[in-house]
N, C-alpha and C positions, 0 to 999 in steps of 0.2 A: 756610406750605405751599404746598408746589408741586402741580402739577397734573400728572394721571398721563400726559398725554401732553407733557411738557416734561422733559427729561435735566437730572437735576441734580449736583452736584458738589459733595464734602466741603469745607467752606473752613476752616482752623484760626483758632479765636478766640484772646484771651489766655487766659494761662494763670490768671490769676485772674477770669477772667469769673462764676464763681458767687458767689466773693466780693466782689465788688465790687456787683454786683445784691442781695447777700442773699438770692439764692434759687436754687432748681436749674437750672442751665441745658443742657438735653437738648439729644439729636442734633440735633433738630430746628432748633435755632438757630443751627447750625452750616452747615445748608444753602443754598445759592446757586442760584437758579434758570439757567439757560442756556439759548441759543437754538439749536433743533434743528438739527442738524450740516446740512450741504452734503452732499452728494454727495462723498464720499470718493474714489472713483477717478479716477486722473489720467487724461487722454487719452493719445496717443501723441503727441502735439505736444509736452504739457506733459513727460513723461519725456524727450523727446527734448532739449528745450530746458533742463531742469536737467543732464541730463548734458553738454551742452555746455559751461554756465556752469563745472559741477564741473570738468571738465576745464582750459578756460581760467585758474580761480584756480590750479589744480595747477601750470599750466605759468609762472602770473606767481609764485607762493611757490619755488619751484625756480629760478628764472632769479634771483631775489633772494637765496635763500639762498647761490650762489655767489659772490655780491659779498661778504658778510660777512666782517670781518676776524676773527682768531682771538679779539681782546678781545670782539666780539658774541657770536660763537659761543658762548664760556664765559659770557658772562650768559645765554644760552639754555639752556646744560647741553649744549652740543654739543661735539665735538671736531672737526678739520678732518677726518677719514677719515671719520667719521659722515655731516658736512652733505654731501662729494664721492659718497657713496653714494645719499644721497635726492636729492640735486640730479641726478644722473646717473639717474633711474628717466622712463619715457618719459611723457608726460601721461595715459596711459588705466590706468598701474597705481597699485594702490593702496599 
């Protein structure tokens, strides 16, 4: 059993758990205690850092997309026009 001060998450058990044990396995058997969550609010610095990382990733991905040949574009399900349109977006555009 979990204490009331700790949150719990449900963990799916095997489909035949009650049959293999020969008894009824209730919901309490599928509850796993978890550590209390840390403060989920991000500081302004953390948000800025995540945004800069996202922008850097977009910039590199779009540059790589420009370099793919038609065969590789076909492998990922894109045509040349779509790849050009996506690659032409600025790094801050979603």
